[in-house]
N, C-alpha and C positions, 0 to 999 in steps of 0.2 A: 482388442484390436491390430490388424497389420494394414501393413500397407507395402508396396512390393518399390513402387519409387516414391520424387517428389511430389508429383500429382497427388496420388492413390494419398500419402500424409497428410496435406492438404485440406480434401475432398471427407477427412480423417478426423482432425482435427475439426471442421465444421458442423458436427454430431454433437454431443455429449459432451460436459467439459473432460478435459484428458487433460492429469497431474501430471503426468512425464510421456517423453520419449524418447526411445533409446534411439539414438541413428547414428546410421556408415557417413563415414567423411564423403565414401563414392558410391554415388546410386545409379542408379540407373535412369537419364531422363535429370539430370540435374547432382550438381553439388549437395553434399548435406550440411556445408559449410552456411550454405544459402541458405537449406531450412532451419536453420539456428538462424540467421537474420529475418526472419520471415515468422519462427516461431514468438522469438523476444519480443518486434513488433507489432502481431497482432494479435496477440494470447499471451500476455505478462505472467497469467498465474501458472502458464505452463511450464516445467523443468523440463529441458535436453540434457541428456547425458550421449555423447558418444561414441563408439565404441566401431572401431577400427583395427583394421592389421598395418596399419601408418603406424611408422615406430619416429615420428617426425617431430623432436619438442615443438619444434617449430609451429607445425600445424594446432599440436594442443595448446599451444599460448593464443594461436587467433582463434576457433573453439571455445576457449573459457574468456575472450577478451570480448569476443561477442554475444556473450548472455550464458552459453553451457554453465552445465553445473559441476560435470564432469566431464572424465576420457581418462576412457579404459582400451591397452593396446591387444591383441588379441599375440595368440593365445591367453584367454585368461582360463579361469575358475568360478564356478558359482557364487563361494562367498565372493570373489571379485564384483557382480554384476550384486551382490544384494546390496552391500558396503554403499558402493556407487551409488544405487536405486534408494539406502533407503535413509542417507546421509541429503541425497537432492532431495528429495521430498519432504526431510525436515526444514534445509535450508527455505522452499517453499511457503512451506505453514510461517517459520517467521519473516519470510519478508514480504504475505502476504496481512499478518498481525499486523508489521510496522504499518502499511501502508494505510491499515483501515483505523491506528491509531492516526499519523499520520492528518489523514482527514480531518478526525472528527478535534486534532488541534486547532484544525484548521478552520472546523466550524466554530472553536470557542469563540476563537480569536473574532474571526465576522461577527459574533453575536456583540462578545464584548466592543468590538467598534464599535455595532449600529448603537448600543443603550450609550454609551462614552458620548457615543455623536451627538444622542436625542437628546442627554444631560448638556451637551454643550452652547444647544439651538435655543436651547429653554432656561434662560438666567437665573427665572425666578426657585429653579432645583440646583444652584449652582451655592454656595456659600464661600464668600470672604475666608473668614476663618472658621476654627474649627467650634462648630456649637459647644457650649459649654453643658455640665451634667445633664442640667433639665429644659430644655428650651419647648417650645411650640412653635411650630412653620408651617403657616395657613398657605396652601396651596391653591390653587380655583378650584380644584374638585373635593377636596376634603384637607384635614389639618392630619398634621404626623406630629407622634408626642416623644420625642427621644429623654431617658428615665433613665439615668444610671447605665448608661451603656445600651438597653434592652428599649427596641424601637416598639411600639404600640401602634397602631394603627385603628385612628379615631375620625372615624366616617360621617361626618359633618354637612350636612344641604348649607352652600354659601346665601 
């Protein structure tokens, strides 16, 4: 997909998922740096590589600090683009995997906290000392037998 300016680029981004954007610093209708800010804020799963004729390390640094995945200066060869695109897509994939992993861990912590909270609110589920090798505990809904470290659940009517 192609866009001639920042407005068209924003419209393209509203369509199907865009994995990567190659963006010029100087564009008609807006700055490529403004477009990076927009993409990073609204489409965090989209990688952005800046392509520019401006050989200014300060602009490159700003682009990278804003969330750009790379900065290619003109004139450039096909291999420069291939390497930067492959690197950006790899980084994007790793960031998405990391985000998913972090979300799963957060959910596990919430689940564990809920379980721990449930046990702490129900004194009949807490033990003041570790159970002996064999012990029977009577709960309101069933009995549980701890036998040499193996938990056997024996459902009984109270």
